Steps between C-alpha positions, in 0.01 A plus 500: 500500500777754569621456143161588357448794735845630428456498129158657541665783685718593204653365188829320513659287228711310240683693243828548346638494851499124528638493151801728485875488523533128443605269216473147629347163428560368850208507744513832682352347817264795515122508502258754363158550658261626233158649574240568233214744552192594306445863596177675406587725209313789656743476795821429310635857509451515878658155540808613306519821703499295822777282359721801435424673830489210744619172353815586307677680788441211741608243243823689441565518874459125536734437210759740643477313831557164329159355579436455127740507208275664239149623426302656220169554325353423160163614368283290267543551128330195350386154616337354817247671725747664739623853435765545772801275557691528825792308642799495726816295480665336799762239579268265692151461643593641839581830330149515358350449845708784640428719200123473534515568872719808459322629195154467650608665824665798336213570262250466783688748717552755226171477313235280663236626259685343206403146601128577503518698178706233324270216600206676334691526172592131467258287299717186480839386626742211452848412636773265388868440578765412242858379519740717300698248293675700228559873455635645177465877545800733462560792734339828405209379288171691532229277352156650453318174431508151646360207303407234756473158333372228734485126441361192665748230401436134574722410794597183316666715232615801699868405501493441123313828449769696683777326307334568165434860603868561570609328179249649256341814647775663705727553194217685323451724803871573522499604134204732559692661786808545283282663234350741754137389475487311832616664824524171686312199630439318827401137557293408806361173631192442711525506878150570632163600354349493154472232231816581305834347594748674270526845349726738314487880528614691190600865545466759223570869459267555203164344412610430142797302631258233621374442146854482364617262770207259493496493120858374509426283804218302337676477165805342661302259719264375230777452241567160658156343462574188703671695775213748517243221517685339791552831676137608470368155599631551854277807556178429688393865534641841413421872514672831435467838671663830410574752777617863500748616761391736779775707660659534747629148554768365729820395327776281638 
């Protein structure tokens, strides 16, 4: 319950913060707690104002104190019913427990009216936690869009899926980065919540870059008909969501 009340109080969240300053394929041993909200559109301007005035300063304090390692916010662009994406990054579950306690307490002391106001704005809400497995995002990038591609992969084939991904897809992504149309990507695996068990987040500076990247992406993958058939046969469910960054956000 504290987690729900806390996030009702203000908006907190995933962003480029969990995704910056790293280039690694080794598990980062970090977790990202992602909260999705459906905010009444009539209230969205007030919700965003509360984020800037109350949420962002507290989030930055908690990052500066080492309670969390990153935070950020993305607003809905296209896909799914939620229009606000929030998350924080931490090194382990105990950090999340401390974060929610501290965050809730500080917001309550500084602006008790925010909790009541925020709860009236929320029409739906959903939480999930992901393991951060791979991060390929150079320092200094400022993506405006995040393409969140989520998959439900049969557990019987998950190991093969990951191997094929690294062999066939990762090289295409690296080429898109070299050509300047992809800012970076992050691979995450399911920890808690939701139906999907594997995802990749693509980061873009320009909207048109998405078309250029995915045109190349699908052309390369489908060129090998047998490989594509095997790859796609492992997918039990899939969806895509595009998000637009909301600043400020906590970097590393």
